[in-house]
C-alpha positions as CSV (number, residue, x, y, z in Angstrom):
1,M,-24.0,-4.8,48.1
2,S,-26.5,-4.5,45.5
3,D,-30.2,-3.1,46.0
4,E,-31.8,-6.0,44.3
5,T,-33.8,-8.9,44.9
6,S,-33.0,-12.3,43.1
7,N,-35.9,-11.3,40.7
8,G,-34.1,-7.8,39.7
9,A,-37.0,-5.7,41.5
10,A,-35.6,-3.1,43.7
11,A,-35.2,-4.2,47.4
12,P,-36.2,-2.1,50.6
13,A,-33.2,-0.2,51.9
14,E,-33.6,-2.3,55.1
15,Q,-32.9,-5.2,53.2
16,A,-29.3,-4.1,51.8
17,A,-28.4,-4.0,55.9
18,G,-28.4,-7.6,56.1
19,A,-32.0,-8.4,56.6
20,T,-33.2,-11.4,54.4
21,F,-36.6,-12.1,52.9
22,V,-37.4,-15.4,51.3
23,V,-40.2,-17.0,49.7
24,E,-40.1,-20.6,51.1
25,K,-43.8,-21.8,49.8
26,L,-46.6,-20.7,47.8
27,Y,-50.0,-22.7,47.8
28,L,-53.8,-22.3,47.5
29,K,-55.0,-22.8,51.0
30,D,-58.7,-22.5,50.2
31,V,-61.0,-22.1,46.9
32,S,-64.7,-21.7,46.5
33,F,-66.7,-20.8,43.6
34,E,-70.9,-20.6,43.8
35,A,-73.3,-19.7,40.8
36,P,-76.3,-20.4,42.9
37,N,-78.8,-19.1,40.2
38,A,-77.2,-21.1,37.3
39,P,-78.3,-21.6,34.8
40,Q,-81.2,-18.8,34.6
41,V,-78.6,-16.3,35.7
42,F,-76.8,-16.5,32.4
43,N,-80.0,-15.0,30.7
44,E,-80.2,-11.9,33.1
45,Q,-80.0,-8.8,31.3
46,G,-78.4,-5.6,32.9
47,Q,-75.1,-4.2,34.5
48,P,-73.2,-6.7,36.7
49,D,-72.6,-5.1,40.5
50,L,-69.2,-6.6,41.5
51,Q,-68.1,-6.6,45.2
52,M,-64.9,-7.3,46.6
53,N,-63.4,-8.2,49.8
54,L,-59.9,-8.3,50.7
55,N,-58.5,-9.3,54.0
56,Q,-55.0,-11.1,55.2
57,R,-53.8,-13.0,58.0
58,V,-50.5,-13.2,59.5
59,Q,-49.5,-16.3,61.8
60,R,-45.9,-16.7,63.1
61,L,-44.7,-20.2,62.7
62,G,-41.1,-19.9,64.0
63,D,-38.7,-17.3,64.9
64,N,-38.2,-16.0,61.4
65,V,-41.0,-17.8,59.6
66,F,-44.5,-16.6,58.8
67,E,-47.3,-18.1,56.9
68,V,-49.4,-15.1,55.4
69,V,-52.7,-15.8,54.0
70,L,-54.3,-13.4,51.5
71,G,-58.1,-13.5,51.2
72,I,-59.9,-12.4,48.3
73,T,-64.0,-12.8,48.0
74,L,-65.6,-11.3,44.9
75,T,-69.4,-11.3,44.5
76,C,-71.3,-10.8,41.5
77,T,-74.9,-9.9,41.4
78,V,-77.1,-8.8,38.3
79,N,-80.4,-7.4,39.0
80,G,-80.2,-8.3,42.5
81,K,-79.6,-11.9,42.2
82,T,-76.2,-13.5,42.7
83,A,-74.4,-14.7,39.7
84,Y,-71.7,-15.9,41.2
85,L,-69.4,-15.9,44.6
86,A,-65.7,-16.7,44.0
87,E,-63.5,-17.0,47.0
88,V,-59.6,-17.5,47.2
89,Q,-57.0,-17.8,50.0
90,Q,-53.7,-17.7,48.5
91,A,-51.0,-18.3,51.1
92,G,-47.3,-18.4,51.4
93,V,-44.7,-19.2,54.0
94,F,-42.2,-16.6,54.2
95,G,-38.7,-16.2,56.0
96,L,-38.0,-12.9,57.3
97,S,-34.7,-12.2,59.7
98,G,-32.7,-9.2,60.6
99,F,-35.9,-6.8,60.5
100,A,-36.8,-4.4,63.4
101,D,-40.4,-4.7,64.6
102,Q,-41.6,-1.8,62.3
103,G,-39.7,-3.2,59.4
104,L,-40.9,-6.6,59.8
105,D,-44.4,-5.4,60.2
106,A,-44.4,-3.4,56.8
107,M,-42.6,-6.2,54.9
108,L,-45.4,-8.7,56.2
109,G,-48.2,-6.1,55.4
110,T,-46.8,-4.9,51.8
111,Q,-44.1,-7.3,50.3
112,C,-45.9,-10.5,50.9
113,P,-49.3,-9.6,49.5
114,N,-47.6,-8.2,46.6
115,V,-45.9,-11.8,46.1
116,L,-49.4,-13.5,46.9
117,Y,-52.0,-11.2,44.9
118,P,-50.8,-12.4,41.1
119,Y,-51.2,-16.0,42.2
120,A,-54.7,-15.1,44.0
121,R,-55.8,-12.9,40.9
122,Q,-55.3,-15.7,38.5
123,A,-56.9,-18.2,40.6
124,I,-60.0,-15.8,40.7
125,G,-60.0,-15.4,37.1
126,D,-59.8,-18.9,36.3
127,L,-62.7,-19.8,38.6
128,I,-64.9,-17.2,37.0
129,Q,-64.2,-18.3,33.6
130,G,-64.6,-22.0,34.4
131,G,-68.0,-21.1,35.7
132,G,-69.2,-19.9,32.4
133,F,-68.8,-16.3,33.1
134,P,-66.9,-13.8,30.9
135,P,-63.4,-13.2,31.8
136,F,-62.8,-10.9,34.7
137,Y,-59.4,-9.4,35.6
138,L,-58.8,-8.0,39.2
139,Q,-56.8,-4.6,38.8
140,P,-53.6,-4.2,40.6
141,I,-53.7,-3.2,44.1
142,N,-51.2,-1.0,45.8
143,F,-50.4,-2.8,49.2
144,D,-48.2,0.1,50.3
145,A,-51.0,2.4,50.3
146,V,-53.3,-0.4,52.0
147,Y,-50.8,-0.8,54.6
148,A,-50.6,2.9,55.3
149,E,-54.0,3.2,55.7
150,G,-54.3,0.4,57.9
151,L,-51.5,2.3,60.2
152,R,-53.4,5.7,59.8
153,Q,-56.9,4.0,61.1
154,R,-55.0,2.0,64.1
155,A,-53.2,5.3,65.1
156,E,-56.7,7.1,64.8
157,S,-58.4,4.3,66.9
158,Q,-55.3,4.4,69.5
159,Q,-55.8,8.3,69.8
160,N,-59.6,7.9,70.5
161,G,-59.0,5.4,73.2
162,E,-60.6,2.4,71.2
163,L,-57.3,0.0,72.0
164,S,-56.2,-0.9,75.3
165,S,-52.8,0.2,75.6
166,G,-49.5,-1.7,75.9
167,T,-50.2,-5.1,74.2
168,E,-51.5,-4.2,70.5
169,T,-49.0,-4.8,67.7
170,A,-48.6,-1.7,65.3
171,G,-50.1,-4.0,62.2
172,N,-49.5,-7.6,61.1
173,A,-46.6,-9.1,63.2
């Protein structure tokens, strides 16, 4: 059996053992752009300060079907004034079957956002440029590292007794 997905990318080893990962639908769930201080902000001189907030939600739609929503909020201020606020919730419906719980959690936390991110990045860039601001390109994100950090934080919280035992999932599933 080949260790490649349909797009030629290397597949996770678990996928080669009969597990399947299918992108069923990609869509924009929510989009918002605000330029509250336009047109005056176009005359502001100074270095823009950009703040990005990244979040992810997972909802089980069926036995092997999940909606994953990747949210990106980008806020740009110049001299303490908000130049723009761009928000995108890029979503997808994914079919995942044949994964153990830990593998399923990892797929939802890494592979699904890897599929969604380029679409969200393009939408954010288009919103900013359409708002009259210079093009802005979000840098690639290593979702494997983001997921690993989330696991580390959850493990640390559990060691500190901050989570109740027994009913919490390890991650996204």
